[in-house]
C-alpha positions as CSV (number, residue, x, y, z in Angstrom):
1,M,-37.7,35.6,139.9
2,E,-37.3,39.3,138.8
3,V,-34.3,41.1,137.6
4,E,-35.4,44.4,139.1
5,T,-38.1,45.1,141.6
6,G,-41.3,45.8,139.8
7,K,-39.9,44.7,136.4
8,K,-40.7,41.3,134.9
9,P,-37.9,39.5,133.1
10,R,-38.4,39.7,129.3
11,I,-38.0,36.6,127.0
12,L,-37.9,36.5,123.2
13,V,-38.7,33.3,121.4
14,I,-37.3,33.1,117.8
15,D,-38.8,30.1,116.1
16,D,-40.7,29.5,112.9
17,D,-43.0,26.9,114.4
18,E,-46.1,28.8,115.4
19,M,-47.5,26.0,117.5
20,F,-44.3,25.7,119.4
21,C,-44.2,29.5,119.9
22,D,-47.7,29.4,121.3
23,V,-46.8,26.7,123.8
24,M,-43.7,28.5,124.9
25,L,-45.4,31.9,125.3
26,R,-48.2,30.3,127.5
27,H,-45.7,28.5,129.6
28,I,-43.3,31.5,130.1
29,R,-46.2,33.8,130.9
30,K,-47.4,31.3,133.5
31,M,-44.0,31.8,135.2
32,D,-45.0,35.5,135.4
33,F,-42.5,36.6,132.7
34,D,-43.1,38.9,129.8
35,A,-42.7,37.0,126.5
36,E,-42.7,37.8,122.8
37,C,-42.3,35.6,119.7
38,E,-40.8,36.2,116.2
39,L,-41.1,33.7,113.4
40,S,-37.9,34.5,111.5
41,L,-34.3,35.4,112.3
42,S,-34.4,38.8,110.7
43,A,-37.6,39.8,112.6
44,G,-36.0,38.5,115.8
45,M,-32.8,40.6,115.3
46,E,-34.9,43.7,114.5
47,T,-36.9,43.2,117.7
48,L,-33.7,42.7,119.7
49,S,-32.3,45.9,118.3
50,Q,-35.3,47.9,119.4
51,S,-36.1,46.4,122.8
52,D,-34.3,44.9,125.8
53,F,-34.6,41.2,126.6
54,D,-33.1,39.2,129.3
55,I,-33.2,35.8,127.5
56,V,-33.6,34.6,124.0
57,L,-35.0,31.1,123.1
58,L,-33.4,30.5,119.7
59,D,-34.1,27.8,117.1
60,V,-31.3,26.7,114.8
61,M,-33.0,26.1,111.5
62,L,-34.9,29.2,110.6
63,P,-36.4,30.1,107.2
64,D,-34.0,33.0,106.6
65,G,-30.8,32.0,108.4
66,D,-28.8,29.8,110.8
67,G,-29.5,30.4,114.5
68,L,-26.0,29.2,115.5
69,G,-24.4,31.5,113.0
70,A,-26.4,34.5,114.5
71,L,-25.6,33.5,118.1
72,P,-22.4,35.6,118.6
73,G,-24.2,38.7,117.3
74,I,-27.2,38.1,119.5
75,C,-24.9,37.7,122.6
76,Q,-23.3,41.1,121.8
77,M,-26.5,43.0,121.3
78,H,-26.9,46.1,123.5
79,C,-29.0,44.3,126.1
80,Q,-26.5,41.3,126.1
81,P,-29.2,38.6,126.5
82,E,-28.4,35.0,127.5
83,V,-29.3,32.6,124.7
84,I,-30.9,29.2,125.2
85,I,-30.8,27.1,122.0
86,V,-34.0,25.0,121.6
87,T,-33.9,22.9,118.5
88,G,-35.4,19.8,116.9
89,D,-32.1,19.2,115.0
90,G,-29.9,18.7,118.0
91,D,-26.5,16.9,117.8
92,E,-23.3,16.8,119.8
93,K,-21.3,19.0,117.4
94,G,-24.1,21.6,117.3
95,A,-24.2,21.6,121.1
96,E,-20.4,22.1,121.3
97,L,-20.5,25.0,118.7
98,A,-23.4,26.6,120.5
99,L,-21.7,26.6,124.0
100,K,-18.4,27.8,122.5
101,N,-20.2,30.7,120.9
102,G,-21.8,31.8,124.1
103,A,-25.1,29.9,124.5
104,W,-26.3,29.3,128.1
105,D,-27.9,26.0,127.3
106,Y,-28.7,23.6,124.5
107,I,-32.1,21.9,124.7
108,E,-33.6,19.5,122.2
109,K,-37.3,19.6,121.1
110,P,-39.7,18.7,122.5
111,P,-38.3,20.3,125.6
112,S,-39.1,19.2,129.1
113,L,-41.0,22.2,130.5
114,S,-39.5,21.6,134.0
115,K,-35.9,21.5,132.5
116,L,-36.7,24.7,130.5
117,S,-38.1,26.4,133.6
118,L,-35.0,25.5,135.6
119,S,-32.7,26.8,132.9
120,L,-34.7,30.1,132.7
121,N,-34.5,30.6,136.5
122,R,-30.8,29.8,136.6
123,V,-30.1,32.5,133.9
124,L,-32.1,35.1,135.9
125,Q,-30.3,34.1,139.1
126,Y,-27.0,34.5,137.3
127,Q,-27.9,37.9,135.8
128,K,-29.1,39.2,139.2
129,E,-25.9,38.2,141.0
130,K,-23.8,39.5,138.1
131,K,-25.6,42.9,138.4
132,E,-25.1,43.0,142.2
133,Q,-21.4,42.2,141.8
134,K,-21.0,44.9,139.1
135,Q,-22.6,47.5,141.3
136,A,-20.3,46.5,144.2
137,L,-17.0,46.5,142.2
138,V,-15.4,49.6,140.7
139,L,-12.4,48.5,138.7
140,D,-9.1,50.4,138.7
141,R,-8.6,50.1,134.9
142,A,-4.8,50.8,135.3
143,G,-4.4,52.2,131.8
144,V,-6.8,49.9,130.0
145,I,-8.4,52.1,127.3
146,G,-11.5,51.3,125.3
147,E,-15.2,50.6,125.6
148,G,-15.7,48.1,122.8
149,P,-17.2,44.6,123.3
150,G,-13.7,43.0,123.2
151,I,-12.3,45.2,126.0
152,K,-15.5,44.9,128.1
153,D,-15.3,41.1,127.9
154,A,-11.6,41.2,128.9
155,L,-12.4,43.5,131.9
156,K,-15.0,41.0,133.1
157,Q,-12.2,38.4,133.3
158,V,-10.1,41.0,135.1
159,A,-12.9,41.4,137.7
160,K,-13.1,37.6,138.1
161,A,-9.4,37.3,138.5
162,A,-9.3,40.1,141.1
163,F,-11.5,38.1,143.5
164,S,-9.2,35.2,143.6
165,D,-5.5,34.2,143.9
166,A,-5.9,31.7,140.9
167,N,-3.1,31.6,138.3
168,V,-4.0,33.7,135.2
169,L,-2.7,33.2,131.6
170,I,-3.1,36.2,129.3
171,T,-2.8,35.4,125.6
172,G,-2.8,37.7,122.6
173,E,-0.7,39.0,119.8
174,T,2.4,41.1,120.4
175,G,1.5,44.6,121.4
176,T,-2.1,44.0,122.6
177,G,-1.3,45.2,126.1
178,K,-0.8,42.0,128.1
179,E,1.3,43.7,130.8
180,V,-1.3,46.5,131.1
181,F,-4.0,43.9,131.9
182,A,-1.7,42.0,134.3
183,L,-1.2,45.3,136.2
184,A,-5.0,45.8,136.2
185,I,-5.5,42.4,137.8
186,H,-2.8,43.1,140.4
187,K,-4.1,46.5,141.3
188,N,-7.7,45.2,141.8
189,S,-6.6,42.2,143.9
190,R,-6.0,42.0,147.6
191,R,-2.2,42.0,146.8
192,S,-2.3,45.5,145.4
193,K,-0.3,47.0,148.3
194,K,2.6,44.6,147.5
195,N,5.0,44.3,144.6
196,M,4.2,43.2,141.1
197,V,7.5,41.6,139.9
198,V,7.9,41.5,136.1
199,V,10.0,38.8,134.5
200,D,10.7,38.9,130.7
201,C,11.3,35.2,130.1
202,A,12.5,35.9,126.5
203,S,15.5,37.9,127.9
204,L,16.6,35.3,130.5
205,P,19.9,33.5,129.6
206,E,19.2,29.8,129.8
207,N,22.1,29.1,132.1
208,L,21.0,31.7,134.6
209,V,17.2,31.2,134.6
210,G,17.3,29.2,137.9
211,S,19.4,31.8,139.6
212,V,17.2,34.7,138.4
213,L,13.9,33.0,139.5
214,F,15.0,31.1,142.6
215,G,18.0,33.1,143.7
216,H,21.4,31.7,144.6
217,V,23.8,31.5,147.6
218,K,27.3,32.8,147.6
219,G,29.8,30.5,145.8
220,A,27.0,28.5,144.0
221,F,28.9,29.1,140.7
222,T,31.6,31.2,139.3
223,G,30.7,34.9,139.8
224,A,28.3,34.2,142.6
225,T,30.2,36.5,145.1
226,E,27.2,37.0,147.4
227,N,23.7,35.7,148.2
228,H,21.0,36.8,145.7
229,T,17.3,36.9,146.3
230,G,15.4,35.4,143.4
231,L,12.4,37.1,141.7
232,M,10.0,34.6,143.1
233,K,11.0,35.6,146.6
234,Q,10.9,39.3,145.7
235,A,7.2,38.7,144.8
236,D,6.3,37.3,148.2
237,G,2.9,38.7,149.2
238,G,2.4,40.2,145.8
239,T,2.3,39.2,142.1
240,L,4.8,37.4,139.9
241,F,4.3,38.3,136.2
242,L,6.0,36.0,133.7
243,D,5.9,37.8,130.4
244,E,6.5,35.6,127.3
245,V,6.2,32.5,129.5
246,G,6.4,30.4,126.3
247,E,10.1,31.2,126.2
248,L,10.7,29.6,129.6
249,P,13.4,26.9,128.9
250,L,12.1,23.4,129.0
251,T,15.0,22.5,131.4
252,I,13.6,24.7,134.1
253,Q,9.9,24.0,133.7
254,K,9.7,20.9,135.9
255,T,11.5,22.8,138.8
256,F,9.2,25.8,138.3
257,L,6.1,23.6,138.2
258,R,7.0,22.2,141.6
259,A,7.7,25.7,143.0
260,L,4.4,26.8,141.7
261,Q,2.5,24.0,143.3
262,E,4.2,24.1,146.7
263,R,5.2,27.8,146.8
264,R,8.5,26.4,148.1
265,F,11.9,26.2,146.2
266,R,15.6,25.9,146.8
267,P,18.0,28.7,145.7
268,V,20.8,27.5,143.4
269,G,23.5,26.1,145.6
270,G,21.3,26.3,148.7
271,N,20.8,23.5,151.2
272,R,17.3,24.4,152.4
273,E,14.0,25.5,150.8
274,I,12.4,28.9,151.3
275,E,8.8,29.9,150.9
276,S,7.1,32.6,148.8
277,N,3.4,33.4,148.9
278,F,3.1,34.9,145.4
279,R,0.2,35.1,142.9
280,L,1.2,34.1,139.3
281,I,0.1,35.9,136.1
282,S,1.7,34.7,132.8
283,A,1.5,36.0,129.3
284,T,2.4,34.8,125.9
285,N,1.8,35.5,122.2
286,R,2.5,31.8,121.4
287,N,0.1,28.9,121.2
288,L,1.1,26.9,124.2
289,E,-1.2,24.0,123.3
290,D,0.7,23.5,120.0
291,Q,4.0,23.8,121.9
292,A,2.9,21.2,124.4
293,K,1.9,18.8,121.5
294,Q,5.3,19.3,120.0
295,G,7.1,18.6,123.3
296,Q,8.3,22.2,123.6
297,F,6.2,23.1,126.7
298,R,5.1,20.9,129.6
299,E,1.4,20.1,129.4
300,D,1.1,19.8,133.2
301,L,2.6,23.3,133.6
302,L,0.2,24.7,131.0
303,Y,-2.8,23.4,133.0
304,R,-1.4,25.1,136.1
305,L,-0.9,28.4,134.3
306,R,-4.3,28.9,132.8
307,T,-6.7,28.4,135.8
308,I,-8.1,31.7,134.5
309,H,-7.6,32.4,130.8
310,L,-7.8,36.0,129.4
311,H,-7.5,36.4,125.6
312,L,-6.9,40.0,124.3
313,P,-8.3,40.9,120.9
314,P,-6.0,42.4,118.3
315,L,-6.4,46.1,117.5
316,R,-7.7,45.4,114.0
317,D,-10.9,44.0,115.8
318,R,-11.2,47.1,118.0
319,A,-11.9,49.9,115.5
320,E,-14.4,51.4,117.9
321,D,-11.6,52.0,120.4
322,I,-9.2,53.7,118.0
323,K,-10.4,57.3,118.7
324,E,-10.2,56.9,122.5
325,L,-6.8,55.2,122.3
326,A,-5.5,58.0,120.0
327,V,-6.7,60.8,122.2
328,H,-5.3,59.2,125.3
329,Y,-1.8,58.5,123.9
330,I,-1.6,61.8,122.1
331,S,-2.2,63.5,125.4
332,R,0.4,61.4,127.1
333,I,3.0,61.9,124.5
334,C,2.5,65.7,124.4
335,E,2.8,65.8,128.1
336,R,6.0,63.8,128.0
337,H,7.5,66.1,125.4
338,Q,6.1,69.2,127.2
339,T,4.2,70.4,124.1
340,D,0.6,71.6,123.7
341,I,-2.0,68.8,123.0
342,K,-2.6,68.5,119.3
343,G,-5.9,68.2,117.5
344,I,-6.7,65.5,114.9
345,T,-8.7,65.7,111.6
346,P,-11.5,63.3,110.8
347,E,-9.3,62.0,107.9
348,F,-6.4,61.3,110.2
349,L,-8.7,59.3,112.5
350,E,-10.3,57.4,109.6
351,A,-6.8,56.4,108.3
352,L,-6.0,55.0,111.8
353,K,-9.3,53.1,111.9
354,T,-8.9,51.5,108.5
355,Y,-5.3,50.3,109.0
356,H,-4.8,46.7,110.1
357,W,-2.2,47.3,112.9
358,P,0.0,44.2,112.8
359,G,1.9,45.6,115.8
360,N,-1.4,46.4,117.7
361,V,-1.5,49.1,120.4
362,R,2.3,49.2,120.6
363,E,2.5,50.1,116.9
364,L,-0.3,52.7,117.3
365,I,1.6,54.4,120.0
366,N,4.8,54.5,118.0
367,T,2.9,55.8,115.0
368,L,1.3,58.6,117.0
369,E,4.7,59.6,118.4
370,T,6.2,59.7,114.9
371,A,3.4,61.9,113.7
372,L,3.7,64.2,116.6
373,I,7.4,64.6,115.9
374,Q,6.5,65.5,112.3
375,I,4.3,68.5,113.2
376,Q,6.5,70.2,115.8
377,M,4.9,73.6,116.4
378,E,1.7,73.0,114.3
379,K,-1.6,72.5,116.1
380,T,-3.3,69.7,114.2
381,L,-2.5,66.2,113.0
382,F,-3.3,65.6,109.3
383,V,-3.1,62.4,107.2
384,K,0.2,63.7,105.7
385,H,1.8,63.4,109.1
386,L,1.3,59.6,109.2
387,P,4.0,57.1,107.9
388,L,3.8,56.5,104.2
389,H,2.7,52.9,104.4
390,I,-0.4,53.9,106.5
391,R,-1.3,56.7,104.1
392,L,-1.0,54.3,101.1
393,H,-3.2,51.8,102.8
394,S,-5.8,54.5,103.6
395,T,-5.8,55.6,99.9
396,E,-6.1,52.0,98.7
397,V,-9.1,51.4,101.0
398,S,-10.8,54.5,99.8
399,R,-10.2,53.6,96.2
400,K,-11.7,50.1,96.7
401,K,-14.7,51.5,98.4
402,E,-15.4,53.8,95.5
403,S,-15.1,51.0,93.0
404,T,-17.0,48.2,94.8
405,H,-19.9,50.0,96.5
406,P,-23.0,49.4,94.4
407,D,-25.2,52.4,94.1
408,P,-28.7,51.7,95.5
409,P,-31.6,51.8,93.1
410,D,-33.1,55.2,92.5
411,T,-36.6,53.7,92.7
412,W,-38.3,50.8,94.3
413,F,-41.1,50.7,91.8
414,D,-41.5,47.8,89.4
415,V,-42.1,48.3,85.7
416,S,-45.8,48.7,86.3
417,G,-45.2,51.6,88.7
418,Q,-46.8,49.8,91.6
419,F,-45.7,51.2,95.0
420,P,-43.9,48.5,97.1
421,S,-45.1,47.2,100.4
422,L,-42.9,47.9,103.5
423,K,-41.8,44.2,103.5
424,E,-40.7,44.4,99.9
425,F,-38.9,47.6,100.6
426,K,-37.0,46.1,103.6
427,N,-36.1,43.0,101.6
428,K,-34.6,45.0,98.9
429,I,-32.6,47.1,101.3
430,I,-31.3,44.0,103.1
431,E,-30.4,42.3,99.7
432,N,-28.3,45.3,98.6
433,A,-26.6,45.6,102.0
434,E,-25.8,41.9,101.9
435,I,-24.2,42.1,98.4
436,R,-22.2,45.2,99.5
437,Y,-21.0,43.5,102.7
438,L,-20.1,40.2,101.0
439,K,-18.1,42.0,98.3
440,E,-16.1,43.9,100.9
441,L,-15.7,40.8,103.0
442,T,-14.4,38.9,99.9
443,E,-11.7,41.5,99.3
444,F,-10.7,42.1,102.9
445,S,-10.4,38.3,103.6
446,K,-8.3,37.9,100.4
447,N,-10.8,35.3,99.1
448,S,-10.2,33.0,102.2
449,V,-13.3,31.2,103.5
450,K,-11.7,30.6,106.9
451,E,-10.7,34.3,107.2
452,A,-14.1,35.5,106.0
453,C,-15.8,33.4,108.7
454,R,-13.5,34.8,111.3
455,L,-14.1,38.4,110.3
456,S,-17.8,38.1,109.8
457,G,-18.6,35.9,112.8
458,I,-20.9,33.7,110.7
459,S,-20.6,29.9,110.1
460,R,-19.1,28.4,107.0
461,A,-22.5,26.9,106.0
462,R,-24.2,30.3,106.4
463,L,-21.4,32.0,104.4
464,Y,-21.8,29.6,101.5
465,Q,-25.6,30.0,101.6
466,L,-25.3,33.8,101.3
467,L,-22.6,33.6,98.5
468,K,-24.8,31.2,96.5
469,K,-27.8,33.4,97.0
470,H,-26.0,36.4,95.5
471,N,-24.0,34.4,92.9
472,L,-20.7,35.3,94.6
473,T,-17.7,33.0,95.3
474,L,-14.7,32.7,97.5
475,T,-11.8,30.9,95.9
476,S,-9.7,29.8,98.9
477,N,-10.5,27.6,101.8
């Protein structure tokens, strides 16, 4: 099977067992695929950074690192290869971790060649169909800004959701743009010509939730002077978007679950059921699983809501999108205020990139509007136009960089004056880079091992290994 006509699929084997590599290369080439092998993780990563591969066969225990720890980074390489873990140290926990981190398959050594062949062919079939689907679908991004890996992953989920009527649950911190993504799903679906009805569950009075959602008939309660069509009926043929669904009162969740299952419900005070063919998208910044365990949210309703789950990354993990977001919203704000579009200095942009944005995109928009109000008739945004707390944060980050960045050695010669080999030179560069990275990681994570693992994307075991190697420590778990 070939990914493109005239082009053989390319497979990279990363394993320190030379005999195993030889067997794999011969088998893969018999399948008429191109194959290469690297005996260390660092060599494999370097090869991946320089060439495109469709599939990576990755060992776990490598002489210079942990394959599972490197897995997320490999999956996000520019060629986005699928990774099949092939290991002699297989266990259930390792398999779970591998699949959670994006591995296609987890195979124990010695592998069955027929099973391996099937797995390889399934990957290539999947990649071919995904490519055909990508060419056929042009998404209406509906205001979604950014090209970073987090946004690209989210847009893949938008594309999947657009092809079905399945319920979608969008999760993420406040201000990450959950309603924007809900609109993108609606606009790319077959229901795009109908309404998207937005319901802010946090603002619904508990005693009126049923009336707002299901409607009511005249005389159903004091103040019901006429019939009222509920929002679920208003979404008939279109999309019902429940924002902050975690705020939906427990007293109404059972009734709502039935309405969601049957697409039928009875208005408050009514004596007959009505139907509504709506598509449900929900959003929350809460952990609904924790709420369900605490009895604050129905578990059966949660299962219904998240047929498709879309999690949005916080802005602090999207530094690569800051410039595009800033340019977009500066243009929009200037247009709204009927002023000329303003320029931005590199220092202004750098301050935006280094800030941690607890309020996410919403806070960024408010910050840009505040800065634009400051400059009035001036043409360019400078750091001085930013709020004081962001300027102070930028200054502190700059100060820490200056104090913690070790200067690289002026020379790579040893005391005898012998010129180093290329391998020695590379190892020294990597060692200094690791020390610099770990020191910054230690400060940025505030000495928390858990936070350092989250930020760096490496396993706890690999983190301890690197810290021990360079005589560094983290004080908090």
